Short mmCIF file of the C-alpha atoms (twelve columns), coordinates in Angstrom:
data_MODEL
# 
_entry.id   MODEL 
# 
loop_
_atom_site.group_PDB 
_atom_site.id 
_atom_site.type_symbol 
_atom_site.label_atom_id 
_atom_site.label_alt_id 
_atom_site.label_comp_id 
_atom_site.label_asym_id 
_atom_site.label_seq_id 
_atom_site.Cartn_x 
_atom_site.Cartn_y 
_atom_site.Cartn_z 
_atom_site.pdbx_PDB_model_num 
ATOM 1  C CA . UNK A 1  -4.084  21.169  -22.772 1 
ATOM 2  C CA . UNK A 2  -2.997  18.385  -24.863 1 
ATOM 3  C CA . UNK A 3  -5.705  18.728  -27.748 1 
ATOM 4  C CA . UNK A 4  -9.376  18.798  -27.897 1 
ATOM 5  C CA . UNK A 5  -11.334 17.169  -25.064 1 
ATOM 6  C CA . UNK A 6  -15.014 16.232  -26.253 1 
ATOM 7  C CA . UNK A 7  -16.095 14.300  -22.876 1 
ATOM 8  C CA . UNK A 8  -18.824 15.649  -20.761 1 
ATOM 9  C CA . UNK A 9  -17.932 17.796  -18.120 1 
ATOM 10 C CA . UNK A 10 -18.139 16.623  -14.542 1 
ATOM 11 C CA . UNK A 11 -21.010 17.911  -12.418 1 
ATOM 12 C CA . UNK A 12 -21.015 17.741  -8.526  1 
ATOM 13 C CA . UNK A 13 -22.699 14.907  -7.327  1 
ATOM 14 C CA . UNK A 14 -25.667 15.092  -5.080  1 
ATOM 15 C CA . UNK A 15 -26.304 12.933  -1.971  1 
ATOM 16 C CA . UNK A 16 -29.166 10.958  -3.121  1 
ATOM 17 C CA . UNK A 17 -28.081 7.954   -0.428  1 
ATOM 18 C CA . UNK A 18 -31.851 7.214   0.797   1 
ATOM 19 C CA . UNK A 19 -33.466 7.153   -2.781  1 
ATOM 20 C CA . UNK A 20 -34.331 3.975   -4.756  1 
ATOM 21 C CA . UNK A 21 -32.143 3.648   -7.173  1 
ATOM 22 C CA . UNK A 22 -33.745 1.016   -9.665  1 
ATOM 23 C CA . UNK A 23 -37.213 0.477   -10.681 1 
ATOM 24 C CA . UNK A 24 -36.684 -3.247  -9.369  1 
ATOM 25 C CA . UNK A 25 -36.367 -2.440  -5.896  1 
ATOM 26 C CA . UNK A 26 -39.595 -0.489  -5.892  1 
ATOM 27 C CA . UNK A 27 -42.725 -2.370  -4.202  1 
ATOM 28 C CA . UNK A 28 -44.779 -2.404  -7.370  1 
ATOM 29 C CA . UNK A 29 -42.008 -4.269  -9.177  1 
ATOM 30 C CA . UNK A 30 -41.213 -6.728  -6.351  1 
ATOM 31 C CA . UNK A 31 -45.021 -7.802  -5.985  1 
ATOM 32 C CA . UNK A 32 -45.934 -8.027  -9.778  1 
ATOM 33 C CA . UNK A 33 -48.585 -5.731  -9.304  1 
ATOM 34 C CA . UNK A 34 -47.551 -3.412  -12.396 1 
ATOM 35 C CA . UNK A 35 -49.120 -6.079  -14.958 1 
ATOM 36 C CA . UNK A 36 -45.559 -7.743  -15.976 1 
ATOM 37 C CA . UNK A 37 -45.809 -11.629 -16.211 1 
ATOM 38 C CA . UNK A 38 -42.164 -12.158 -15.405 1 
ATOM 39 C CA . UNK A 39 -42.711 -9.939  -12.410 1 
ATOM 40 C CA . UNK A 40 -45.554 -11.925 -11.194 1 
ATOM 41 C CA . UNK A 41 -44.112 -15.113 -11.566 1 
ATOM 42 C CA . UNK A 42 -40.776 -14.047 -9.364  1 
ATOM 43 C CA . UNK A 43 -43.246 -12.773 -6.874  1 
ATOM 44 C CA . UNK A 44 -44.769 -15.881 -6.820  1 
ATOM 45 C CA . UNK A 45 -41.657 -17.951 -6.291  1 
ATOM 46 C CA . UNK A 46 -40.694 -15.436 -3.897  1 
ATOM 47 C CA . UNK A 47 -43.666 -15.785 -1.712  1 
ATOM 48 C CA . UNK A 48 -43.496 -20.066 -1.989  1 
ATOM 49 C CA . UNK A 49 -39.534 -19.517 -0.658  1 
ATOM 50 C CA . UNK A 50 -40.891 -17.330 2.372   1 
ATOM 51 C CA . UNK A 51 -43.546 -19.948 2.991   1 
ATOM 52 C CA . UNK A 52 -41.246 -22.774 2.951   1 
ATOM 53 C CA . UNK A 53 -40.915 -24.430 6.742   1 
ATOM 54 C CA . UNK A 54 -37.373 -24.126 6.313   1 
ATOM 55 C CA . UNK A 55 -37.455 -20.284 5.868   1 
ATOM 56 C CA . UNK A 56 -39.712 -19.664 8.725   1 
ATOM 57 C CA . UNK A 57 -38.277 -18.382 11.904  1 
ATOM 58 C CA . UNK A 58 -39.436 -20.012 14.990  1 
# 
């Protein structure tokens, strides 16, 4: 058309709405069971927050 286009051709998108898109959402990363020190620390903090009296239902 107006010169050369070096961009990548657009492909059709598949309907993957139910797939987990990032590793951070997978259970192993959320619980820290994949041996990452940072993930273990974050999981520990999440557990402490969850166990607070103000966070409990009922």
